[in-house]
C-alpha positions in Angstrom: 20.8 -18.6 12.6 22.9 -16.9 15.1 20.6 -15.6 18.1 21.5 -12.6 17.8 21.1 -12.3 13.7 19.4 -8.7 12.5 21.2 -8.7 9.2 19.3 -10.4 6.4 20.4 -10.8 2.8 17.7 -11.9 0.5 19.0 -13.0 -2.6 16.4 -13.3 -5.6 13.3 -11.3 -5.4 10.8 -14.4 -7.0 8.1 -15.8 -5.2 10.0 -17.6 -2.3 12.4 -14.2 -2.1 9.6 -12.0 -1.6 8.0 -14.5 1.0 11.2 -14.6 2.8 11.8 -10.6 3.0 8.3 -10.5 3.9 8.3 -13.0 6.8 11.5 -11.4 8.1 10.1 -7.8 8.2 7.2 -9.3 10.2 8.9 -11.5 13.0 9.2 -9.7 15.8 11.6 -12.0 17.3 14.3 -11.7 14.7 14.4 -7.7 14.8 16.0 -7.8 11.1 17.2 -5.6 9.1 16.2 -6.8 5.4 18.2 -6.2 2.2 17.4 -8.0 -0.9 19.1 -8.2 -4.3 18.0 -9.3 -7.6 20.3 -9.3 -11.0 17.2 -8.6 -13.0 15.1 -5.4 -12.9 11.9 -5.8 -14.9 8.4 -4.1 -14.0 7.4 -7.1 -12.1 10.2 -6.8 -10.0 10.1 -3.0 -9.6 6.2 -3.7 -8.1 7.3 -6.1 -5.7 10.7 -4.0 -4.5 8.1 -1.0 -3.5 5.7 -3.2 -1.6 9.0 -4.5 0.4 10.3 -0.7 0.6 7.1 0.5 2.2 7.5 -2.6 4.9 11.0 -1.2 5.5 13.2 -3.3 3.2 16.4 -2.2 1.2 16.0 -3.3 -2.5 18.7 -3.3 -5.0 17.5 -4.4 -8.5 20.0 -5.1 -11.5 22.7 -5.8 -8.9 25.6 -8.0 -9.6 27.9 -7.3 -6.4 27.0 -5.9 -3.1 28.8 -4.4 -0.6 28.3 -4.9 3.9 27.9 -7.7 6.1 25.5 -9.9 6.7 24.4 -12.5 9.3 22.5 -14.6 7.1 22.1 -15.0 3.4 18.8 -16.7 2.2 19.2 -17.7 -1.3 16.4 -18.1 -4.1 16.6 -21.3 -5.6 16.6 -19.5 -9.4 20.0 -18.2 -8.5 22.9 -20.6 -9.7 26.2 -21.1 -8.0 28.0 -20.0 -11.4 26.1 -16.3 -10.9 28.2 -13.2 -9.3 25.5 -12.5 -7.2 25.9 -15.9 -5.4 29.3 -15.5 -4.7 29.0 -12.2 -3.7 26.5 -12.9 -0.8 28.7 -15.7 0.3 31.4 -13.4 0.6 29.0 -10.9 2.4 27.2 -13.5 4.8 28.5 -15.4 7.7 26.0 -18.2 6.5 24.2 -18.7 3.5 21.3 -20.9 3.4 18.2 -21.7 1.0 14.7 -20.9 1.7 13.5 -24.6 2.5 16.5 -24.5 5.2 15.2 -21.1 6.6 11.5 -22.5 6.5 12.7 -25.5 8.5 14.5 -23.5 11.4 11.4 -21.2 11.7 9.1 -23.7 12.0 7.6 -26.0 14.7 5.3 -28.5 12.9 7.2 -31.6 11.3 8.0 -32.4 7.7 7.8 -35.1 4.9 10.1 -34.2 1.7 9.7 -35.3 -1.6 12.8 -35.2 -4.1 14.0 -36.6 -7.4 14.4 -35.5 -11.0 10.8 -36.6 -12.2 7.7 -37.1 -10.3 8.1 -35.0 -7.2 4.7 -32.4 -7.7 2.6 -35.8 -8.2 3.9 -37.6 -5.1 3.9 -34.5 -2.9 0.1 -33.6 -3.7 -0.8 -37.3 -3.2 1.0 -37.6 0.2 -0.9 -34.1 0.8 -4.1 -36.0 0.0 -3.8 -38.8 2.1 -3.4 -37.1 5.1 -6.2 -35.0 4.4 -7.9 -38.3 4.2 -7.4 -38.9 7.4 -7.8 -35.4 8.6 -4.7 -34.6 8.9 -4.1 -30.4 8.6 -1.3 -30.8 6.0 0.4 -27.8 4.3 1.6 -28.7 0.9 4.4 -26.2 0.1 7.9 -25.8 -1.6 7.9 -26.1 -5.4 4.1 -25.8 -5.3 1.9 -24.0 -3.3 3.4 -21.4 -1.3 6.6 -21.1 -0.3 7.1 -22.9 2.9 8.3 -20.0 4.7 4.9 -18.1 4.1 3.0 -20.8 5.5 5.6 -21.3 8.6 4.2 -18.4 10.8 0.5 -20.1 11.0 1.3 -24.0 11.2 1.6 -25.4 14.8 2.7 -28.5 16.0 -0.5 -30.1 15.2 0.0 -29.5 11.5 2.4 -31.0 8.9 4.6 -29.2 5.9 4.5 -31.7 3.1 7.0 -30.1 0.8 8.3 -30.7 -2.8 12.0 -29.7 -2.5 14.4 -29.3 -5.4 18.0 -30.4 -5.4 18.5 -26.6 -5.8 17.1 -26.0 -2.4 18.7 -28.9 -0.9 22.1 -28.0 -1.7 22.0 -25.0 1.1 20.5 -27.4 3.8 22.2 -28.0 7.1 19.7 -28.6 9.8 16.7 -29.6 7.3 15.2 -32.8 9.0 12.1 -34.2 7.7 10.4 -37.3 9.9 9.7 -39.0 6.3 12.2 -38.1 3.4 11.2 -39.6 -0.2 13.3 -40.2 -3.3 11.9 -40.7 -6.3 14.9 -40.9 -9.2 17.7 -39.3 -10.1 18.4 -38.9 -13.8 20.6 -36.4 -15.5 19.4 -32.9 -14.8 20.1 -29.5 -13.8 23.9 -30.1 -14.5 24.1 -26.4 -15.6 23.2 -25.6 -12.0 25.0 -28.0 -10.1 28.1 -28.1 -12.1 28.3 -32.1 -12.9 26.4 -35.1 -12.0 28.0 -36.2 -8.9 27.6 -33.0 -7.7 23.6 -33.3 -8.2 23.1 -36.7 -6.5 25.0 -35.2 -3.6 22.8 -32.3 -3.5 19.7 -34.4 -3.8 21.0 -36.7 -1.0 20.9 -34.0 1.3 17.5 -34.9 1.7 18.4 -37.7 4.0 21.5 -36.2 5.6 20.0 -35.5 9.2 17.5 -38.9 9.4 18.2 -40.8 12.5 16.6 -44.1 13.6 13.1 -42.4 14.1 12.6 -41.3 11.1 11.7 -43.0 7.7 13.5 -42.9 4.0 11.2 -43.8 1.3 13.3 -44.8 -2.0 12.5 -45.7 -5.0 14.5 -49.1 -6.1 13.4 -49.3 -9.3 15.5 -46.3 -10.7 19.3 -47.2 -10.5 20.1 -43.6 -9.0 17.9 -43.5 -6.2 18.6 -47.1 -5.2 22.0 -46.4 -5.3 21.4 -44.4 -2.0 19.8 -47.3 0.1 22.7 -48.8 1.3 24.4 -45.4 2.6 20.8 -44.3 3.9 20.5 -47.5 6.0 23.9 -47.6 7.3 23.1 -44.2 9.2 20.5 -46.0 10.7 17.5 -44.3 9.4 14.8 -46.8 8.5 14.3 -47.4 5.1 11.2 -48.4 2.6 11.9 -49.7 -0.7 9.4 -48.9 -3.2 8.8 -51.1 -6.8 6.3 -51.1 -9.0 7.3 -55.0 -9.7 7.3 -57.0 -6.8 6.7 -55.9 -2.7 10.5 -55.7 -1.4 10.8 -56.9 1.6 9.5 -54.4 4.6 8.5 -52.3 1.4 6.0 -51.2 -1.1 4.8 -52.4 -4.3 2.9 -54.1 -6.2 1.8 -57.7 -6.0 1.0 -60.8 -8.1 -2.8 -60.0 -7.9 -1.8 -56.1 -8.8 -2.8 -54.8 -5.2 -0.7 -52.1 -4.3 0.7 -52.9 -0.6 2.8 -50.8 1.7 4.3 -51.2 5.2 2.0 -50.1 8.2 2.8 -50.1 12.3 1.0 -53.4 12.2 2.5 -55.3 9.2 2.3 -55.1 5.6 -1.4 -53.9 4.7 -2.9 -54.2 0.9 -4.3 -50.9 -0.3 -6.0 -50.8 -3.6 -5.7 -52.4 -7.0 -3.9 -51.1 -9.9 -6.8 -50.5 -12.1 -8.4 -48.3 -9.2 -5.7 -45.5 -10.1 -6.4 -42.9 -12.1 -3.0 -41.7 -12.7 -1.3 -43.8 -15.5 1.5 -45.2 -16.2 4.1 -47.7 -14.5 5.8 -44.6 -13.2 2.8 -43.6 -11.3 2.6 -47.2 -9.8 6.2 -45.9 -8.3 4.9 -42.8 -7.4 1.2 -44.1 -5.6 3.4 -46.5 -3.7 5.8 -44.3 -2.3 3.0 -41.8 -1.4 1.0 -44.7 0.5 4.5 -45.5 2.1 5.1 -42.1 3.3 2.0 -41.6 4.4 1.5 -44.7 6.6 5.3 -44.2 8.4 3.4 -41.0 9.3 1.2 -42.8 10.7 -1.9 -42.3 8.9 -4.8 -45.0 9.1 -4.8 -47.7 6.0 -8.5 -47.2 5.4 -7.6 -43.1 4.8 -4.7 -44.1 2.3 -7.2 -46.7 0.3 -9.5 -44.0 0.2 -7.1 -40.9 -1.1 -5.5 -43.4 -3.6 -8.7 -44.5 -5.1 -10.1 -40.6 -5.2 -6.7 -38.6 -6.3 -7.0 -37.5 -9.9 -4.1 -36.2 -12.2 -2.2 -33.0 -12.2 -2.5 -30.4 -14.6 0.6 -31.2 -17.2 1.5 -34.3 -15.4 -0.1 -37.2 -18.1 -3.5 -34.8 -18.0 -6.5 -36.3 -20.0 -7.5 -33.2 -22.2 -10.5 -34.5 -24.4 -11.4 -36.9 -27.1 -11.4 -35.6 -30.5 -12.4 -37.6 -33.8 -12.1 -40.9 -31.2 -8.1 -39.6 -30.5 -7.4 -39.4 -26.8 -5.7 -36.2 -26.0 -2.8 -35.9 -23.0 -1.1 -33.0 -22.0 2.2 -33.7 -20.3 4.3 -30.5 -20.6 6.0 -30.9 -17.6 8.1 -33.8 -19.3 10.9 -31.5 -19.5 13.7 -34.0 -19.8 14.0 -37.2 -22.2 13.7 -39.4 -19.1 10.0 -38.1 -18.0 9.0 -38.6 -21.5 9.8 -42.1 -21.7 7.8 -42.6 -18.7 5.0 -41.1 -20.3 5.3 -43.2 -23.9 5.5 -46.4 -21.4 1.8 -45.2 -20.2 0.2 -46.3 -23.3 1.1 -50.1 -23.8 -2.0 -50.9 -25.8 -2.4 -48.0 -27.8 -1.1 -46.2 -31.2 0.6 -43.2 -30.0 1.8 -39.9 -31.6 4.3 -38.2 -29.5 4.6 -34.6 -29.9 8.2 -33.9 -29.0 10.3 -30.6 -28.9 11.2 -27.2 -27.2 14.7 -26.0 -26.0 17.1 -28.5 -25.3 18.2 -28.4 -21.5 21.6 -30.0 -22.7 20.1 -33.6 -23.2 21.3 -36.3 -26.0 18.1 -38.1 -27.4 19.3 -41.3 -28.6 17.7 -43.6 -25.4 14.5 -41.4 -26.4 14.9 -42.3 -30.2 15.1 -46.3 -29.2 12.4 -46.4 -26.9 10.2 -44.6 -29.8 11.6 -46.9 -32.3 10.7 -49.8 -29.7 7.4 -48.6 -29.4 6.1 -48.0 -32.8 5.2 -44.6 -31.6 4.5 -41.6 -34.4 6.9 -38.7 -33.5 6.1 -35.0 -34.4 9.0 -33.0 -33.6 8.8 -28.9 -32.7 11.0 -26.1 -31.6 14.6 -25.1 -31.5 15.7 -29.0 -30.3 13.7 -30.4 -33.6 17.1 -30.9 -35.3 18.5 -32.6 -32.5 15.6 -35.0 -31.8 15.1 -35.5 -35.4 19.0 -36.8 -35.7 18.7 -39.3 -33.3 15.1 -40.6 -34.3 17.2 -40.8 -37.7 19.4 -43.0 -36.4 17.3 -45.3 -34.7 15.7 -45.7 -37.7 12.4 -43.8 -37.1 10.4 -41.8 -39.7 9.3 -38.4 -38.2 7.4 -35.6 -39.0 8.4 -32.1 -38.3 6.3 -28.8 -37.2 7.3 -25.2 -37.0 5.8 -24.3 -33.5 3.3 -26.7 -31.0 0.1 -25.6 -32.5 1.3 -26.7 -35.8 2.7 -29.9 -34.1 -1.0 -30.9 -32.7 -2.5 -30.2 -36.3 0.2 -32.5 -37.9 -0.3 -35.2 -34.8 -3.8 -35.4 -35.6 -3.7 -35.6 -39.2 -1.7 -38.6 -38.4 -3.7 -40.1 -35.9 -6.3 -42.8 -36.2 -9.3 -43.0 -34.1 -8.3 -45.1 -31.2 -4.9 -43.4 -31.2 -3.6 -41.2 -28.3 -1.9 -37.7 -29.2 0.4 -37.0 -26.0 2.7 -33.7 -25.6 5.7 -35.0 -23.5 8.2 -32.9 -25.2 11.3 -33.8 -23.4 12.5 -30.3 -23.5 12.2 -27.1 -21.8 9.5 -24.5 -23.4 11.5 -21.4 -23.2 11.8 -21.2 -27.2 8.1 -20.4 -27.4 6.7 -20.2 -24.2 7.1 -18.5 -20.7 6.7 -21.8 -18.6 6.0 -25.6 -18.8 2.3 -24.1 -17.7 1.6 -21.9 -20.4 3.0 -24.4 -22.9 0.7 -26.9 -22.0 -2.4 -24.4 -21.7 -1.3 -23.4 -25.5 -1.7 -27.5 -26.0 -5.0 -27.6 -24.8 -6.4 -24.6 -26.5 -5.1 -26.2 -29.7 -7.0 -29.4 -29.0 -10.2 -27.5 -28.5 -9.5 -25.9 -31.5 -9.2 -29.3 -33.2 -12.7 -30.1 -31.6 -14.1 -26.7 -32.8 -13.3 -27.5 -36.3 -14.2 -30.8 -36.2 -11.3 -32.6 -36.9 
C-alpha cells in the first residue's frame, strides 16, 4: 500500500468488510478516509452502517457503482468479479486487494495458511490446536474465527496467525507470504465466482506465490489437483512436504504399514500416533491429520506436543460430527459437505457399516454421476431431498441405485430412520448448498441435529 494512502474503499459490509473499516478508522498511522459500499441494503447492514458512520466512515448501501478516486480498495470475498461493484471498485482504486492481503501487510506475526476445496476448517483448527499444545500463542483466523484484520492490531511477533484462506481471498493477494502454506486438494467448486477451472486452480496456487527456500509447502499428493502443483512449487525453491494417507512419501508425511502417522521434523522422520487414536473419521482425515502435523512440525513445534494434539483433537461441528445414537442407529452431521467430492469422502469414512445417506439441497452446478457411482459401489441407501433431488435421483437411477425421496430435511431424517436398522449409520452429507431451505450450512446442520433429537424423543 502506498505510504501516503489515506483514501480507502471497503467493498462489502459483511464481517470482514466491517472489520477492515473499523481497523482503518482506528489506525492512527493510516490517517484514513474510509468509504464503505455494499450492493445490498438490509436491516442488519443498516445497523452496521450506522455504527461505522458514528466512527467517521462514509457508507453507501444499495450501491452498484461509485464515483471518486481511492488509494486502496479492500474487496470482501462475497463480492464476485462479475458483480458491477467489483469492476467499479477496480476502476476507482489505484490498487485492489483482499482482506487477507491487507491483514498480512498490517501484521507483524508469522503466518501459516491453509487452503483447498475441502477440509480447510478441520486442518486450520487442528494446526491451531497443535500449536496450542506447545504453548504457541496461535490466532486462528480467516474463514473461521475472527477476520484476520481484527486480530492484526493485537498480535505481536511472538504469536502466529493460522489462517483458513479461500480461493476468493487468494485471488486478490500480491505480497501474501506465509512461512508454511498447506494445500489439501483442488476439485471443482466456486467456478461461477472464478469463471473457469483454470482460474480457480491458479487462484488456489497463489498461496505458494511468494514462498522461498526458508518456507515450507505442505501438499496432499493423494489428490490429483493438488499433486499437480508439487513440481512448480518445488521449482521455485520452496521446501515441499508431500502428504499421503496410503504411504509415507520420501521426506513427507503419511501413514506407515503399521498404521502410524509419520511426519518430518528437524531431526528426521518422527512417528506420532496410530491412526486408531484419531477421533476424526475417514481416510480424508488421515490426510488432514498428516498435513496438520507436517505444518506444525515445519513451524518448529515439538513432536510430543504434536502427539498430544493429534490424540486430543475432536471433530468439528458440521464436519462428520457425531450427533447421537437412536435405536441403535448412529447419526452424523456433515452439513459442511456442500459438493459431491466432500460427500464422497464422507461415505468413504464408513467402510464396515450399512449407511443411509441424506443427499440434497441447492445444486452449485455439479453433476452427480460420480457420487452416484460411489453410492452404488458402497451399497449406500440414499434419501434425496431439496431442489437438487431430481438431479441427484436421475444420476442414481443411471447408476442402477434405488432411492427414496423426501420433502425437506426433516422428512429426509424420518425417511432415513425408517430405512436404517440397528448397527447402521445415517449421515447428512448433502453434496449441495443449503440455500433452498436454510440460510447456511450451519443452520442446516443444527436443524438436522434437532430432527435427530426429535427421533429420540419419539422413541424411534
